[in-house]
Phi, psi and omega in degrees: 000143177244144176230137178248124179236123179051037175090351179256127181268141181225140178268125176256131177264172178306129179088352179286158177230156174227129179239131177205155182288152175298149180090350178283123177302130182207162172201158177221157181197167175241160177264067178066016178249142177295148181209156173241139184228129176250120181252128177241126180247127179259131175256124180253123178281142179307134179085359182252357178064189183265355182082176182289147175263170179295332180289339180281350185269000000 
């Protein structure tokens, strides 16, 4: 699967993840190969921040 973020294309392999802020222009596609994609969207309420990151643990 390929993902384009802000004009730069990146190849994602099985098990890879892509994290980016909302509002970033993006698109994704495959090169004629079947793929499964799981999209998780986080909603942050004003005044609640983004929560702890994995680096904070």
